[in-house]
N, C-alpha and C positions, 0 to 999 in steps of 0.2 A: 504493500500500500504506500502510495507516495505521500510526501509531507503535506502537499496541498489538499489531498483527500482526507488525511487524518485531521487537518485543521482548516475547515472550509472558511473562506473569507466572509467577513461580515462588514456591512457598511458602517463606517465610523460616524457617530453622531457628534456634530460640532457643539461645543459649549455655547450657551445662549449668547454670550458677549461676542464670540467669534462669528456666530451666525448673523447677528445684527450687523456686525462690521462688514461681512461679506455682502450682505444685502445693500448696505449703504454704498459700498464701492460700486456695485453693479448699477444701482440707481443713479449715481453720479455719471457713469458712462452713458446710460440711456438718456437721461434728462439733458445732459450737456450736448448730446448729438441731435436730439429731436425736439426738445422743449417739453414743458409740462403737458400741454394739451395733446400732443401726438405721442408722448411716451406711454408705453403700455406696461402695466404691471406683469403681464405674461412674459414680456421680453426680459424684464428684470429677473423674474423667477427662473427663466431658462438659463440666464448667464450664471446664476448661483447653483443651478442644479436642484432646485426645489420646486414645489407646487405653489400656485398663487395663494392658496389658503395659508401657507407657511409665512409668506410675506405679510399678509394681513394680520396673522397672529402676532407678529413682531411689531408692526407699526399701526395697525388699526384701519388705516385708509390710505389711499393714494396721496391725498393732500398732506396727511401727517408724515408720510415717507418723504414727500417733496420738501416739507419744512425741515425735516431732519437732515436731508441732503444739503440744503442751503446752509444750515448751521455748520455742518461738517466742512463744507467748502470754505466758508468764511474763517473757520478756525485754521484751516490749512494755509490760506493766504496770509492771515495774521501771523502765524508761526514763522513763515518764510521771511516776512519783513523783519520780525524781531530777531531771527537768527542772523540775518545780514548785519543788523546793528550790533548784535552781541559779538560778532566776529571782528568788530573794530572798525567797520566802515563808517565814515561820517554820515550822519542822518541825511544831509542834502544829497549825498551820492546814492544812498538807498532809495530815496524818493525819486531821484532823476532816473535811475535804472528802471524802477517800476513804472513811472509815468511816461517813459520814452515812447513816442508814438509807434515805433516799430514793434516794441514789446506789447503795447496795448492792442495793436492789430492782431498779434498772435494770441494774446490773452482772450480775445473775444471771438476767436475762430470756433466753429462747432467742435465739441470735444474738450473744450477748455472751461475753466472756472468762469471766465468773463462772459462766455456765452450763456452760462447758467444764470448769472446775475442779471444780464440784460433780458433774458426771458422772464425772470421773476419781476422785473420792473414793469413789464407789460401786463402783469397780473395784479397790479396794485389795488385795483378795485374789486378783486375777487373776495367775497366775504370769508372764504376759508384760508386765504393766503395773504391778504393785505397786511395783517399784523406780523406775519413772518417776514415779509419784505422790509417793513419798518425796523424790525429787530436786526435784520442783516445789516442794514445801513447804519444803525446805531452802533453795532458791534465794530464795523469797519471804521467808523468815525472815531471810536474809542481807541482803536489801534493806531490810527494816524496821529491822534492827539498825544498819545503816549510817546510816539516817536518824536514828535515836535518838542515835547517837554524834555526829552533826552537831549535833543539838539540844543535847546536853550541852555540846559545845564552845562553843556560842553562848549558853549559860546559859538555854536555853529549856526544857530537860528536866532533871529532877532528876538529880543526879550520883551518887546512892546506889543506883541500880537497875542491874542488869546488862542491857545492851541485848539480848543474845541471849535471855535469859529473858523479858524484856518482849515481845520480838518473837513468841516462841512463844505467849505469853499472848494477844496480839492475834489471831494466826492461829486459836487455839482459840476465841476469841470469834466469829470469822467462821464457823468450821466448825460451830458450834452453832446457826446460824441456821435450818437446815432442821428441827432438833429443836424449836426454840422455835416455829417456824411451825406445827408440827403439834399442839402441846399448850398453848401459852401463851395465855390470854385477853388481850384488849386488847394484842395483839402490838406494834402501832406504838408505843404509849406505853412499853412495856417495852424495846423495842429502843433507843428514844431515850435512855432513862435508863441503860441498860447502856453505851451508847456514851459518854454524858457522864461516867459514873463512871470508865470506863477511861481516858479522856483526862485527866480531872481528876487522877487518881492519878499521872500522869506529870509534872505540872507542879511546878516548884520549891516552890511553896507547900504542896504535899502531903507534904513531907519529914516523916519520922517524928521524934518528939521523942527 
């Protein structure tokens, strides 16, 4: 008798935390490729190798899964920004790399976190998702404000601006990209100049007289 026949294989049941994490990862892939409206729970379940009821057992509804996916994506982006600052890069450099128009174009491509955030913005008036979108923006603003405070403490960011207000301003700059893409001629040049002006205004040399 062979070893495999003496000990038949059994399917390994993932711990609850790992199962939820695998579902979240699959949901991020699906929603960032197709958006919330077109994203199917059946496709998410297929990626994980479970049935749809298992997905609903873990998250309750498609809307709840989407909200959890947004939270997860926001945590990931915030962690990357903090890691860059923790590695010793000056805060203005961290912001410049993130806000760089070429990076923003990649960030908003299907399959990326930015696409997921842009899709969520279009759902702002959805009764099940509006609060989630506002929470995502508040979370991201908190991250940017924390970075700006670090920059102020290091003398890299002017100390006469309110970090929270400046963070909302930067988020508003990002939120306007889709509008500018639709109406602004020579968009690439305009995006580059807007980004330069925004970052330049935060440097100590831009202090008002």
